[in-house]
N, C-alpha and C positions, 0 to 999 in steps of 0.2 A: 443495194436494192436486190441484187441477184440472191444474196443470202436470205433475205426475207421471203422471196418467192420460193426458194428451195425449202425453207423452214415450213412455209404454208403447205407445200406439197407433202412433206414428210408428216406433218400433223394430220392432214386430211387422210393420208394413207393409214395412219395409226387408228384414227376414228373408224375408218371403213373396216379395218381388220377386226377391231373389237366388236363393232356392230354386227358384222357378218358372222363372226364366231358365236355371238350371243344368240342370234336368230337361229342358227343351225343347232346349237346345243340345247336350246329350250324345247325343241320338239321331243315328244316322249319316245319316239322310235329312233332317235339319233344318238344312241349311246356311243357307238363307235364311229359313226360318220362325222361327229363333231371333232374328232381328233385328226381329221385329214389336213385341215388348214394349218394347225400348229406343227404337224410333222413336215409338211411341205416347207414351211418357213424355217424349220430346224435344218433341213437338208440344204436350203439356200445359204443359211448362216455358216454351215460347215464348209460348203464349197468356197464361200468368201473368206473363210479362215485360211484356206490353202492358197487362194489367189491373191487377195488383198487383205492383209491382217488389220488394216486400219478400219475397214468397214464392218468387221466382225462384231465389234462392240455396239455399233449402231443397229445392226441387224438383230441383236439379242433382245432389244426392247420389244419389238413386235412379237417375238417368240414367247417371251415371258408374259406379255399381256394376253396373247391368245390362249396360252395354257391356263392362266389365272381366270380368264373369262369362261373357259370351258368348265373348269372344276367348280366355279361359283354357280354357273348356270345349271350344271348337273345336280348340285346340292339342292338348288331351288326346285328342280323337277322331282327329286326324290321326296322332298318335304311335301310338295303338292300331292304326290301319289299317296303318301301315308295319310294325309288328311282326307283325301277322297275315299280311301279304304275305310277309315274309321267312321266317316259319315255314312257310308253304305252299310256298315255293320250295325249301326244304331238305328 
């Protein structure tokens, strides 16, 4: 039962990281501020690598998801900006 509770906590944390990163990165003025959360998670993962090597692999999943969400969101923002510019020109 404890494993299921811990798994639920981990999954809710992953969803929260992806949602938060998506909201931050989707703002047009958040080109660099959207990278704060992935870099903080990377620093935590590196610290865990030196302290507890077992948890490093588990910590890399949120890091990868945060970076993927950032780059996906930024590509959507750039597409939206291009379509707005073409609409304004016509």
